FIKE-288215 format. One line per field, with one value per residue (C-alpha): residue number from 0; residue in one letter; chain; x, y, z. Coordinates in nm, 3 decimals, always signed. Layout:
n <- [NUM_...]
res <- [A_...]
chain <- [A_...]
east <- [X_...]
north <- [Y_...]
up <- [Z_...]
end
This chain:
n <- [0_1_2_3_4_5_6_7_8_9_10_11_12_13_14_15_16_17_18_19_20_21_22_23_24_25_26_27_28_29_30_31_32_33_34_35_36_37_38_39_40_41_42_43_44_45_46_47_48_49_50_51_52_53_54_55_56_57_58_59_60_61_62_63_64_65_66_67_68_69_70_71_72_73_74_75_76_77_78_79_80_81_82_83_84_85_86_87_88_89_90_91_92_93_94_95_96_97_98_99_100_101_102_103_104_105_106_107_108_109_110_111_112_113_114_115_116_117_118_119_120_121_122_123_124_125_126_127_128_129_130_131_132_133_134_135_136_137_138_139_140_141_142_143_144_145_146_147_148_149_150_151_152_153_154_155_156_157_158_159_160_161_162_163_164_165_166_167_168_169_170_171_172_173_174_175_176_177_178_179_180_181_182_183_184_185_186_187_188_189_190_191_192_193_194_195_196_197_198_199_200_201_202_203_204_205_206_207_208_209_210_211_212_213_214_215_216_217_218_219_220_221_222_223_224_225_226_227_228_229_230_231_232_233_234_235_236_237_238_239_240_241_242_243_244_245_246_247_248_249_250_251_252_253_254_255_256_257_258]
res <- [M_Q_R_K_Y_I_Y_A_N_L_E_K_L_D_N_L_V_F_A_Y_G_I_D_Q_S_D_F_V_H_G_I_K_R_L_P_A_N_L_V_S_L_V_G_V_D_D_N_E_H_A_V_N_A_H_T_G_L_N_V_I_N_D_E_N_E_I_R_R_Y_L_L_Q_S_H_A_L_P_V_K_W_L_D_Y_D_E_V_G_D_L_D_F_L_T_A_T_E_I_A_E_L_L_Y_L_G_H_M_D_R_P_I_R_S_P_F_N_Y_K_L_R_N_H_Y_V_F_L_E_Q_R_N_G_G_I_K_V_Y_F_Y_Y_I_S_A_F_S_H_V_L_S_A_A_I_V_R_H_T_L_A_A_Y_R_G_R_R_M_F_M_R_S_L_S_V_P_R_V_P_E_A_I_L_K_Q_L_V_Q_L_M_P_D_G_L_F_I_Y_F_D_Q_S_M_V_R_Q_R_Q_L_L_V_P_V_H_T_E_T_T_G_N_E_I_E_V_F_D_P_A_R_G_G_E_N_R_R_T_H_H_V_A_T_L_T_F_N_L_N_S_G_V_W_D_L_Q_V_Q_D_Q_A_A_F_E_E_H_L]
chain <- [A_A_A_A_A_A_A_A_A_A_A_A_A_A_A_A_A_A_A_A_A_A_A_A_A_A_A_A_A_A_A_A_A_A_A_A_A_A_A_A_A_A_A_A_A_A_A_A_A_A_A_A_A_A_A_A_A_A_A_A_A_A_A_A_A_A_A_A_A_A_A_A_A_A_A_A_A_A_A_A_A_A_A_A_A_A_A_A_A_A_A_A_A_A_A_A_A_A_A_A_A_A_A_A_A_A_A_A_A_A_A_A_A_A_A_A_A_A_A_A_A_A_A_A_A_A_A_A_A_A_A_A_A_A_A_A_A_A_A_A_A_A_A_A_A_A_A_A_A_A_A_A_A_A_A_A_A_A_A_A_A_A_A_A_A_A_A_A_A_A_A_A_A_A_A_A_A_A_A_A_A_A_A_A_A_A_A_A_A_A_A_A_A_A_A_A_A_A_A_A_A_A_A_A_A_A_A_A_A_A_A_A_A_A_A_A_A_A_A_A_A_A_A_A_A_A_A_A_A_A_A_A_A_A_A_A_A_A_A_A_A_A_A_A_A_A_A_A_A_A_A_A_A_A_A_A_A_A_A]
east <- [+9.386_+9.760_+9.936_+10.270_+10.375_+10.426_+10.263_+10.334_+10.229_+10.335_+10.141_+10.420_+10.200_+10.017_+10.290_+10.036_+10.126_+9.881_+10.006_+9.921_+10.126_+10.227_+10.052_+10.059_+10.330_+10.560_+10.475_+10.561_+10.887_+10.983_+10.939_+11.211_+10.975_+10.617_+10.363_+10.305_+9.928_+9.670_+9.315_+9.091_+8.892_+8.643_+8.464_+8.677_+8.557_+8.492_+8.559_+8.918_+9.018_+8.957_+8.724_+8.830_+8.540_+8.586_+8.581_+8.400_+8.676_+8.866_+9.228_+9.530_+9.796_+10.014_+10.314_+10.258_+9.889_+9.970_+10.212_+9.958_+9.682_+9.896_+10.017_+9.689_+9.436_+9.105_+8.766_+8.717_+8.962_+9.183_+9.202_+9.394_+9.623_+9.882_+9.903_+10.176_+10.041_+9.756_+9.561_+9.594_+9.253_+9.081_+9.183_+9.006_+8.708_+8.378_+8.477_+8.811_+8.640_+8.399_+8.697_+8.844_+8.514_+8.503_+8.859_+8.771_+8.454_+8.572_+8.943_+9.049_+9.091_+8.884_+9.200_+9.546_+9.573_+9.816_+9.671_+9.895_+9.722_+9.779_+10.123_+10.062_+10.313_+10.092_+9.740_+9.687_+9.378_+9.329_+9.107_+8.842_+9.024_+9.332_+9.528_+9.641_+9.656_+9.911_+9.992_+10.349_+10.454_+10.808_+10.783_+11.135_+10.985_+10.812_+11.139_+11.191_+10.836_+10.906_+11.224_+11.031_+10.775_+11.049_+11.217_+10.885_+10.806_+11.160_+11.131_+10.792_+10.931_+11.224_+11.008_+10.774_+11.051_+11.082_+11.435_+11.556_+11.541_+11.777_+11.668_+11.744_+11.842_+11.741_+11.894_+11.728_+11.745_+12.029_+11.931_+12.077_+11.850_+11.546_+11.609_+11.609_+11.286_+11.111_+11.209_+10.983_+10.677_+10.520_+10.493_+10.349_+10.610_+10.554_+10.786_+10.670_+10.764_+10.517_+10.741_+11.067_+11.315_+11.637_+11.951_+12.298_+12.181_+12.035_+11.670_+11.573_+11.265_+11.130_+11.070_+10.815_+10.645_+10.307_+10.305_+10.222_+9.873_+9.766_+9.841_+9.478_+9.401_+9.588_+9.618_+9.336_+9.332_+8.965_+8.879_+9.059_+9.385_+9.590_+9.613_+9.739_+10.028_+10.364_+10.719_+11.020_+11.277_+11.500_+11.561_+11.598_+11.844_+11.923_+12.222_+12.113_+12.472_+12.617_+12.293_+12.378_+12.111_+12.155_+11.942_+12.019_+11.878_+11.740_+11.590_+11.804_+11.571_+11.291_+11.507_+11.647_+11.301_+11.259_+11.607]
north <- [+10.582_+10.527_+10.837_+10.943_+11.118_+11.035_+11.233_+11.160_+11.344_+11.248_+11.310_+11.262_+11.238_+10.930_+10.781_+10.812_+10.843_+10.966_+10.882_+10.869_+10.696_+10.432_+10.095_+9.755_+9.626_+9.900_+9.791_+9.428_+9.515_+9.780_+9.629_+9.402_+9.123_+9.040_+9.025_+8.674_+8.715_+8.955_+9.030_+9.205_+9.502_+9.470_+9.179_+8.929_+8.624_+8.358_+8.090_+8.207_+8.313_+8.167_+8.325_+8.372_+8.231_+8.470_+8.794_+8.691_+8.859_+8.711_+8.619_+8.510_+8.309_+8.174_+8.374_+8.287_+8.371_+8.700_+8.793_+8.699_+8.894_+9.206_+9.195_+9.120_+9.384_+9.412_+9.549_+9.727_+9.915_+9.682_+9.739_+9.524_+9.508_+9.250_+9.050_+8.846_+8.498_+8.303_+8.283_+8.650_+8.748_+8.511_+8.730_+9.042_+9.171_+9.263_+9.629_+9.570_+9.382_+9.674_+9.909_+9.704_+9.726_+10.102_+10.135_+9.951_+10.156_+10.505_+10.476_+10.606_+10.442_+10.519_+10.491_+10.380_+10.190_+9.954_+9.683_+9.537_+9.198_+9.179_+9.346_+9.483_+9.698_+9.823_+9.936_+9.961_+10.150_+10.186_+10.479_+10.499_+10.789_+10.574_+10.694_+10.503_+10.568_+10.360_+10.363_+10.250_+10.137_+10.224_+10.515_+10.440_+10.144_+10.384_+10.503_+10.159_+10.163_+10.507_+10.370_+10.086_+10.334_+10.560_+10.264_+10.155_+10.504_+10.545_+10.225_+10.338_+10.678_+10.512_+10.262_+10.540_+10.695_+10.507_+10.632_+10.388_+10.027_+9.847_+9.714_+9.919_+9.807_+10.056_+10.012_+10.119_+10.484_+10.546_+10.594_+10.946_+11.063_+10.887_+11.062_+11.399_+11.321_+11.198_+11.526_+11.705_+11.488_+11.699_+11.975_+11.741_+11.580_+11.564_+11.374_+11.458_+11.179_+11.320_+11.629_+11.434_+11.480_+11.323_+11.533_+11.395_+11.044_+11.156_+11.130_+11.451_+11.438_+11.756_+11.739_+11.983_+12.062_+12.221_+12.597_+12.722_+12.835_+12.474_+12.330_+12.318_+11.987_+11.697_+11.693_+11.504_+11.485_+11.385_+11.737_+11.913_+11.906_+11.840_+12.220_+12.275_+12.519_+12.364_+12.486_+12.334_+12.244_+11.981_+11.755_+11.380_+11.252_+10.904_+10.844_+10.600_+10.491_+10.450_+10.378_+10.643_+10.841_+11.203_+11.480_+11.831_+12.073_+12.405_+12.529_+12.431_+12.608_+12.362_+12.081_+12.270_+12.347_+11.985_+11.908]
up <- [+7.303_+7.286_+7.412_+7.270_+7.586_+7.951_+8.229_+8.594_+8.907_+9.259_+9.579_+9.831_+10.138_+10.008_+9.785_+9.505_+9.136_+8.873_+8.524_+8.154_+7.889_+8.146_+8.152_+8.321_+8.085_+8.214_+8.568_+8.487_+8.312_+8.566_+8.910_+9.041_+9.144_+9.045_+9.329_+9.465_+9.490_+9.345_+9.452_+9.201_+9.327_+9.041_+8.878_+8.691_+8.496_+8.760_+8.501_+8.462_+8.812_+9.154_+9.408_+9.767_+9.969_+10.263_+10.063_+9.746_+9.544_+9.252_+9.321_+9.120_+9.301_+9.019_+8.892_+8.526_+8.553_+8.723_+8.445_+8.179_+8.352_+8.384_+8.024_+7.846_+7.743_+7.929_+7.828_+8.161_+8.385_+8.588_+8.963_+9.205_+9.502_+9.597_+9.916_+10.079_+10.164_+10.003_+10.330_+10.428_+10.285_+10.527_+10.823_+10.696_+10.893_+10.729_+10.762_+10.589_+10.305_+10.266_+10.248_+9.961_+9.774_+9.834_+9.705_+9.386_+9.333_+9.431_+9.340_+9.678_+10.019_+10.326_+10.533_+10.426_+10.095_+10.270_+10.495_+10.764_+10.734_+10.358_+10.367_+10.020_+9.835_+9.553_+9.472_+9.095_+8.975_+8.600_+8.498_+8.227_+8.061_+8.004_+8.304_+8.610_+8.983_+9.170_+9.541_+9.611_+9.958_+9.849_+9.607_+9.482_+9.293_+9.055_+8.900_+8.745_+8.607_+8.460_+8.300_+8.137_+7.999_+7.860_+7.688_+7.535_+7.407_+7.273_+7.070_+6.937_+6.838_+6.662_+6.475_+6.369_+6.161_+5.834_+5.777_+6.042_+5.927_+6.162_+6.499_+6.808_+7.157_+7.426_+7.775_+8.097_+8.189_+8.440_+8.803_+8.815_+8.532_+8.679_+9.010_+8.833_+8.649_+8.963_+9.133_+8.883_+8.945_+9.224_+8.962_+8.699_+8.471_+8.094_+7.858_+7.505_+7.266_+7.013_+6.995_+6.973_+6.689_+6.568_+6.525_+6.462_+6.547_+6.880_+6.977_+7.156_+7.378_+7.546_+7.921_+8.065_+8.393_+8.449_+8.503_+8.853_+8.755_+8.702_+9.044_+9.162_+8.994_+8.840_+8.461_+8.288_+7.905_+7.914_+8.033_+7.749_+7.938_+7.624_+7.586_+7.938_+7.963_+8.039_+8.081_+7.902_+8.170_+8.006_+7.707_+7.744_+7.484_+7.359_+7.132_+6.862_+6.797_+7.146_+7.336_+7.597_+7.782_+7.891_+8.038_+7.918_+8.174_+8.048_+8.377_+8.674_+8.917_+8.837_+8.974_+9.272_+9.412_+9.523_+9.653]
end
């Protein structure tokens, strides 16, 4: 199901992001550099992708193939991690290979999601309910993925309004605004494009956080979470004429809690 909102929650201790409304295309368009090598943590068609003989896992080692794999749709959830050099997988012990299989099956690592032999920067775990779990070695990389998702949703919201016929160019969200939005993620960040409106040639998008009574578990729309109580803390605005982004803060305290 295509969601018309973005949800993102950050677990700081593990550099783990839970998200909905963000997909692999946002990852591709957001990160500065595509991974050089991918290893799939679930079954992939052996006729399309190579198999590493040491681990028995499918790998992709070509940049164009990696881009195609990340951008195409898949029947089953996609789960992978990157690694630095083509031969790095051959140095894994049987225990480390078992840990990769566990990670792909259980969606959580036995130890750290980052392996010093593989020197990976990401672990991408797509969920059956349409969400994603991503471990970032450098959590700052997520802000660019968030920007790509916001741009995609903004274009979709614009095209969904028949009153606008001309094409629209949407620039990346400024770093200062992204920093403010990321500050809200430990509380559960919602950006509601399905509640957006246009006033005086500005697209206004409500920004909410989860209320304090909901901090026991991470938001999951598959468990009826669409009705979860949230608190309006800001409005993300995009000027359709000038192409300028802004964040109008309604609850300054929500941002100050994480400074």
